[in-house]
C-alpha positions in Angstrom: 43.7 231.2 18.9 46.7 230.0 16.8 46.6 227.5 14.1 49.5 225.3 13.1 50.9 225.9 9.6 50.5 223.0 7.1 54.3 222.4 7.1 54.3 221.8 10.8 51.4 219.4 10.6 53.0 217.5 7.7 56.3 217.2 9.6 54.6 215.8 12.6 52.7 213.2 10.5 55.8 212.1 8.6 58.0 211.7 11.7 59.7 208.2 11.9 58.4 207.7 15.5 54.8 207.5 14.1 55.7 204.7 11.8 58.2 202.8 13.9 57.5 199.2 14.9 59.0 197.0 17.6 59.6 193.2 18.0 56.3 191.5 18.4 54.3 194.0 16.4 52.0 192.9 13.5 53.5 193.6 10.1 52.9 192.6 6.5 50.7 193.6 3.6 46.9 193.9 3.3 46.7 190.3 2.3 49.4 188.7 4.4 50.1 189.3 8.1 53.1 188.3 10.1 55.0 189.5 13.2 58.2 191.5 13.5 60.8 189.1 14.9 64.5 188.4 14.6 65.5 186.5 11.5 67.0 183.7 13.6 63.7 183.3 15.6 61.7 183.1 12.4 64.1 180.6 10.8 64.1 178.5 14.0 60.3 178.1 13.7 60.3 177.3 9.9 58.9 180.7 9.2 59.2 182.8 6.0 61.3 186.0 6.4 60.1 189.0 4.4 62.1 191.5 2.5 63.4 194.5 4.5 61.1 197.4 5.1 58.0 195.9 6.8 59.3 196.5 10.3 60.6 200.1 10.2 62.6 201.4 13.1 63.8 197.9 14.2 67.3 196.5 14.1 68.6 195.1 10.8 68.2 191.5 11.9 64.4 192.0 12.5 62.1 191.3 9.7 58.4 190.4 9.2 58.0 186.7 9.8 55.3 184.8 8.1 54.6 181.4 9.7 54.9 178.0 8.0 52.0 176.7 6.1 49.6 174.6 8.0 46.3 172.9 7.3 43.2 171.5 8.9 40.5 169.3 7.5 38.7 172.5 6.5 41.3 174.8 5.0 45.0 175.5 4.6 47.1 178.6 5.0 49.7 180.2 7.1 49.8 179.5 10.9 49.9 182.7 12.9 49.9 183.7 16.6 46.6 184.3 18.3 45.6 187.9 18.1 42.4 189.8 17.5 43.1 191.6 14.2 40.2 193.5 12.8 37.8 191.1 14.5 39.5 188.0 13.2 41.2 185.6 15.5 44.4 184.1 14.1 46.3 181.2 15.7 49.0 178.7 15.4 49.7 175.5 17.3 52.8 175.5 19.7 
């Protein structure tokens, strides 16, 4: 039986393909989530465009897009697409 050397394992884990995102992927920080979309798409929907770096591996015109603020009688916050994220359902009106 052969074991991989630590340098080979580290190289495989640090490969860019492991971290790459694509348009439509969830992005953001621990406290704020958005979606990787073209800047023009985000601006056209009154979204907030993030700084570069939250959608690695995408074209330069793709950034993490946080949706406009919205509110209901019960709470306010950012509107987001409907997904199941860690057991939470997030949604925004069309």
